[in-house]
C-alpha positions as CSV (number, residue, x, y, z in Angstrom):
1,M,-5.6,78.2,-6.7
2,Q,-7.5,78.7,-3.0
3,T,-11.3,78.8,-3.1
4,P,-13.7,80.5,-0.5
5,A,-14.5,78.9,2.7
6,G,-16.9,76.5,2.6
7,S,-17.6,76.6,-1.1
8,H,-17.2,73.2,-2.9
9,R,-17.9,72.3,-6.7
10,G,-20.0,69.5,-7.3
11,G,-18.2,66.0,-8.1
12,F,-15.4,67.4,-5.7
13,Q,-15.0,66.4,-2.0
14,P,-12.7,68.4,0.5
15,A,-9.8,66.2,2.2
16,T,-6.7,66.9,4.3
17,L,-3.5,66.3,2.7
18,P,-2.5,63.1,3.8
19,E,-6.4,61.7,2.9
20,A,-5.9,63.3,-0.5
21,S,-2.6,61.8,-0.9
22,R,-4.4,58.1,-0.1
23,L,-7.2,59.0,-2.2
24,L,-5.4,59.9,-5.0
25,G,-2.8,56.9,-4.2
26,V,0.7,59.5,-4.5
27,S,2.8,61.5,-1.7
28,E,1.9,64.2,0.3
29,S,4.6,65.9,-1.1
30,T,3.0,65.1,-4.6
31,V,-0.2,66.5,-3.7
32,R,1.5,69.4,-2.3
33,R,3.2,70.4,-5.7
34,L,-0.1,69.4,-7.8
35,V,-1.9,71.9,-5.7
36,N,1.3,74.6,-6.1
37,A,0.9,74.0,-10.2
38,G,-2.8,74.9,-10.2
39,K,-3.5,70.9,-10.8
40,L,-5.6,70.9,-7.6
41,E,-7.4,73.2,-6.0
42,A,-6.7,73.5,-1.9
43,E,-8.2,76.0,0.9
44,R,-6.4,76.9,4.3
45,V,-9.2,76.3,6.6
46,L,-8.9,77.6,10.5
47,R,-9.3,74.9,12.9
48,P,-9.4,74.7,16.9
49,Q,-5.5,73.0,16.6
50,G,-4.5,75.4,14.1
51,Y,-4.6,75.6,10.2
52,V,-5.1,72.7,7.5
53,W,-5.5,72.7,3.9
54,M,-8.2,71.2,2.6
55,V,-7.7,69.7,-1.0
56,E,-10.4,69.6,-3.6
57,V,-10.6,66.1,-4.7
58,D,-12.3,64.8,-7.8
59,E,-14.8,61.9,-6.2
60,D,-14.5,59.8,-9.4
61,A,-10.5,59.8,-9.2
62,A,-11.3,59.2,-5.3
63,E,-13.2,56.1,-6.1
64,A,-11.0,55.0,-9.0
65,A,-7.7,55.1,-6.6
66,P,-6.9,51.6,-5.4
67,T,-6.8,51.4,-1.4
68,S,-3.5,50.7,0.1
69,A,-4.4,46.8,0.8
70,S,-5.7,46.0,-2.5
71,A,-2.4,47.7,-4.0
72,D,-0.2,45.9,-1.7
73,A,-1.9,42.9,-3.0
74,Q,-1.2,43.7,-6.8
75,A,2.6,44.4,-6.1
76,S,3.0,41.0,-4.5
77,S,1.4,39.1,-6.9
78,T,3.2,40.5,-9.4
79,Q,6.3,40.4,-8.0
80,G,5.9,36.8,-6.8
81,P,6.8,35.4,-3.4
82,P,8.7,38.4,-1.8
83,H,10.7,35.7,0.8
84,D,12.5,33.9,-2.2
85,G,15.3,36.8,-2.9
86,L,15.6,37.1,1.0
87,A,16.4,33.6,1.4
88,Q,18.9,33.9,-1.2
89,E,20.6,36.8,0.7
90,V,20.4,35.5,4.1
91,A,21.9,32.1,2.7
92,R,24.6,34.2,0.8
93,L,25.4,36.0,3.9
94,S,25.4,32.9,6.1
95,A,28.1,31.1,4.2
96,H,29.9,34.5,4.0
97,V,30.1,35.0,8.1
98,E,30.8,31.0,8.4
99,D,33.9,31.7,6.0
100,L,34.9,34.6,8.2
101,R,34.4,32.6,11.3
102,E,36.9,30.2,10.2
103,Q,39.4,32.9,9.1
104,L,39.4,34.2,12.7
105,R,39.8,30.5,14.2
106,A,43.1,30.6,11.9
107,R,44.0,33.9,12.8
108,E,43.6,32.8,16.7
109,R,45.9,29.6,16.2
110,E,48.5,32.0,14.6
111,V,48.3,34.2,17.1
112,G,48.7,31.4,19.6
113,Q,51.9,29.9,18.1
114,L,53.4,33.2,17.9
115,H,52.8,34.0,21.8
116,T,54.7,30.4,21.9
117,L,57.4,31.5,20.0
118,L,57.7,34.7,21.7
119,A,57.9,33.0,25.3
120,Q,60.4,30.4,24.0
121,A,62.6,33.5,22.7
122,H,62.3,35.4,26.0
123,Q,63.5,32.0,28.1
124,R,66.5,31.9,25.6
125,L,67.1,35.6,26.4
126,L,67.0,35.2,29.8
127,T,68.8,31.8,30.4
128,D,71.8,33.3,28.2
129,G,71.8,36.1,30.2
130,Q,72.2,34.1,33.4
131,A,75.1,32.2,31.3
132,A,77.2,35.4,30.1
133,G,76.5,36.8,33.4
134,A,77.9,33.8,35.4
135,S,80.7,33.6,33.8
136,A,81.9,37.4,33.9
137,V,84.1,38.8,36.7
138,A,82.5,40.7,38.8
139,P,83.1,44.3,39.0
140,A,84.9,45.9,41.9
141,P,82.7,47.3,44.3
142,E,82.8,51.3,43.4
143,T,82.1,50.8,40.1
144,A,79.0,48.1,40.8
145,S,77.5,50.9,43.3
146,A,77.0,53.7,40.3
147,P,76.0,52.7,37.2
148,S,78.2,53.5,33.7
149,P,77.0,56.6,31.9
150,Q,77.1,53.7,29.2
151,W,74.3,51.9,30.7
152,E,72.0,54.7,31.6
153,S,71.9,56.0,27.6
154,R,70.8,52.5,26.4
155,R,67.0,52.0,26.2
156,W,65.2,49.7,28.5
157,W,65.1,47.0,25.5
158,Q,68.5,47.1,24.8
159,R,69.3,46.7,28.4
160,L,67.0,43.4,28.3
161,L,68.4,42.4,25.6
162,W,72.1,42.4,25.3
163,G,72.7,43.1,29.5
């Protein structure tokens, strides 16, 4: 699979892996697989920067391989305008975003209404607590100074709601 350095067969040109992949119209990993399978010959060459694999590429195959610009042109002409599908997807996503925005506005209105109801309920509790406290008999001075054990055993929200 590997040839001695400097010996190139007629009709073949040496190329680096990236050049060979471009000339053959395949990926670099495919060129490596072809070399490992023995379908392409390659040699490892020492250069000042390090070792480089040089692949023997058939000159006829290299000339027949389309360049990347012509391959892109052929692909775009056979697939039609590439922007049609993108425009449809953008329109679909824009409609979805607008729907989500409307849902968010509705939830914001609901949260505002819930805040209003909560404030009204809190105000009602405060006024009911004040009315209940005014009608109650004032405790004796000795019991007012020390909280009862029942008071301390209740949670803060129970004390807030039920006094």
